[in-house]
C-alpha positions as CSV (number, residue, x, y, z in Angstrom):
1,M,67.4,67.3,136.7
2,A,66.8,68.6,133.1
3,E,67.6,72.2,132.4
4,V,67.4,74.5,129.4
5,R,69.7,77.5,129.7
6,L,72.1,79.8,127.9
7,A,75.3,78.1,126.8
8,Q,78.5,78.6,128.8
9,A,82.2,78.2,127.9
10,Q,82.4,75.0,129.9
11,D,79.7,73.4,127.7
12,I,81.6,73.7,124.5
13,A,83.7,70.5,124.8
14,Q,80.4,68.5,125.2
15,I,78.8,70.4,122.3
16,E,81.7,69.6,120.1
17,A,81.6,65.9,121.1
18,L,77.9,65.9,120.2
19,E,78.7,67.4,116.8
20,L,81.4,64.8,116.3
21,A,79.2,61.9,117.3
22,T,76.5,63.1,114.9
23,Y,78.4,64.4,111.9
24,A,81.9,63.1,112.3
25,H,84.4,65.3,110.3
26,E,81.6,67.6,109.0
27,G,80.6,68.8,112.5
28,Y,81.2,72.4,113.7
29,P,84.5,72.8,115.5
30,A,84.9,74.2,119.0
31,A,86.3,77.4,117.7
32,L,83.0,78.2,116.1
33,F,81.2,77.7,119.3
34,Y,83.5,79.9,121.3
35,Q,83.1,82.6,118.7
36,A,79.3,82.2,118.8
37,L,79.3,82.4,122.5
38,A,81.2,85.7,122.3
39,Q,79.1,87.2,119.5
40,W,75.5,85.8,120.0
41,P,75.2,84.6,123.6
42,A,71.4,85.1,123.7
43,G,71.1,82.7,120.7
44,F,73.2,79.9,122.1
45,I,71.0,77.6,124.2
46,V,71.7,74.1,125.7
47,Y,69.6,71.3,127.1
48,C,71.3,69.5,130.0
49,E,70.5,66.6,132.2
50,A,72.8,66.1,135.2
51,D,75.4,68.5,133.8
52,C,75.5,66.5,130.5
53,V,74.7,68.6,127.4
54,L,72.2,66.6,125.3
55,G,71.2,69.2,122.8
56,Y,71.7,72.8,121.7
57,L,70.3,75.5,119.5
58,L,72.4,78.2,117.9
59,A,70.9,81.3,116.3
60,A,72.5,84.4,114.9
61,P,71.4,87.7,113.5
62,G,70.8,87.9,109.7
63,Q,69.8,91.1,107.8
64,A,67.9,93.9,109.5
65,N,65.2,92.5,111.9
66,E,66.0,88.9,110.9
67,Q,67.4,86.0,112.9
68,W,68.7,82.7,111.6
69,I,68.5,79.4,113.5
70,M,71.8,78.0,112.4
71,S,71.7,74.6,114.1
72,V,69.6,72.5,116.4
73,L,71.2,69.2,117.4
74,I,69.9,66.7,119.8
75,A,71.8,63.6,121.1
76,E,70.5,60.5,119.4
77,Q,69.4,58.8,122.7
78,T,67.4,61.9,123.5
79,R,65.5,62.4,120.2
80,G,61.8,62.2,120.3
81,K,61.6,63.2,123.9
82,G,60.7,66.9,123.5
83,V,64.2,68.4,123.8
84,G,63.9,70.2,120.5
85,K,60.6,71.6,121.5
86,Q,62.1,72.9,124.8
87,L,65.1,74.5,123.1
88,L,62.9,76.2,120.4
89,A,60.4,77.5,123.0
90,Y,63.2,78.9,125.2
91,Y,64.7,80.7,122.2
92,L,61.4,82.1,120.8
93,N,60.3,83.2,124.3
94,G,63.6,85.0,124.7
95,L,63.2,86.8,121.5
96,A,59.7,87.8,122.4
97,A,60.9,89.3,125.7
98,K,63.5,91.5,123.9
99,S,62.3,95.0,122.8
100,E,64.4,94.7,119.6
101,S,62.9,91.4,118.6
102,A,63.4,90.1,115.1
103,T,60.4,90.3,112.8
104,Q,61.4,87.2,110.9
105,I,63.2,84.0,111.9
106,K,64.6,81.7,109.2
107,L,66.1,78.3,109.2
108,T,67.0,75.5,106.8
109,V,66.3,71.9,107.3
110,A,67.0,68.6,105.5
111,P,64.0,67.5,103.4
112,Y,64.1,64.1,105.0
113,N,64.0,65.4,108.6
114,H,60.3,65.1,109.0
115,A,60.3,65.3,112.8
116,A,62.1,68.6,112.7
117,I,59.9,70.0,109.9
118,A,56.8,69.0,111.9
119,L,58.2,70.7,115.1
120,Y,59.0,73.9,113.2
121,E,55.5,73.9,111.6
122,K,53.9,73.5,115.0
123,Y,55.6,76.7,116.0
124,G,54.3,78.5,113.0
125,F,57.3,78.2,110.6
126,K,56.2,78.0,106.9
127,K,58.1,76.3,104.0
128,I,59.3,79.1,101.8
129,D,61.6,77.5,99.3
130,F,63.5,74.3,98.3
131,L,67.2,75.0,98.1
132,P,69.0,72.3,96.0
133,K,72.7,71.7,97.0
134,F,72.4,74.5,99.6
135,L,75.0,72.9,101.8
136,G,77.0,71.2,99.0
137,P,76.4,68.2,96.7
138,D,73.6,66.0,98.0
139,A,72.8,68.5,100.7
140,D,69.4,69.9,99.7
141,R,67.5,72.0,102.3
142,I,64.1,73.4,102.8
143,L,64.0,77.1,103.8
144,M,61.5,77.9,106.5
145,A,60.5,81.2,108.0
146,L,58.4,82.5,110.9
147,Q,57.0,86.0,111.0
148,A,57.5,87.0,114.6
149,S,54.9,89.2,116.2
């Protein structure tokens, strides 16, 4: 049975394995996820099927009234099946339910990740800027933002 929920400490080993499978040595380490769980639990969301983590979304506060979606990662075998949509909807609905909701949500995305860009645009994110070498050499990004209501 598929489930979207807040991340828990017991999910972190699977999240780290997902990072490693996708990004090898450049993936986030477990320590970052433990810290994120302690600091921003409402912005750390997982998609699971049969107790197997197949995707996650990690968001954190930025400047005043601003949130950043730091990472959305979906297992390769699950991509194109609406998992990113479910994670994003869960996150945005959670923000809307909070009285101290952010007024702006930002993220960066690789220019070649057309599926992710289309998903973000469907939810109202707009392209704001092109950021050359934002994540290092050969790691350009597009800055996108959503004005939350």
